[in-house]
C-alpha angles and dihedrals in degrees: 000000000000094000120104127165092349091307118123112195096207096043090058094039093056098032123135095248108147096230094049104100093196095060106045110130108223129179124222089256093058091047096049097080088056092066118087096355106198138197116200126186140158125236133163095346094314136103114224123200128189111191120187115224104160116190095016125117124221090253091059094056125078131182122200131183116204133153092349095309125114107208122194116198127185124188125189115184119220110248113244111230119218126205091258096056100031111146128192102223118208090195132357119192107158113113122247124177133050135307135182137195127186132202125192106232100165134267093261092064114099132190088261089062093059130076123182136186133178126205135151094356094308122114110204117196128185118195118190107218110234116238111255114255114248114248111224122203093215113149117221118194122212115218113237114213 
């Protein structure tokens, strides 16, 4: 149907030519760094995180603080296709499912130390660094009975 003079449109379109961005064969391991790309920096006693979540809405993103770890989770539900809008995809590359990423922020950080905002597929998090506790060199003697 799409073959003319020995030329097949879809064979060439999805070929394994190196400079064809549609045909690169990637494993899950090589795709993993592409999910939740994050920039982290320190400024004025705060940690700042910018986490890319393109295509997600604020309702699909959750942040949890537990045992010193800040965990960001994003869940995109697979759209259920009905008989009326059924489409025969030739290729489907957009991610559906869930993903998580954790950052150790310290056990002294509380929910009150963290602010988060989400706009245009970018999750911005500000973490106020807790002040270090002063170590006192106070000797305490234990009575020996």
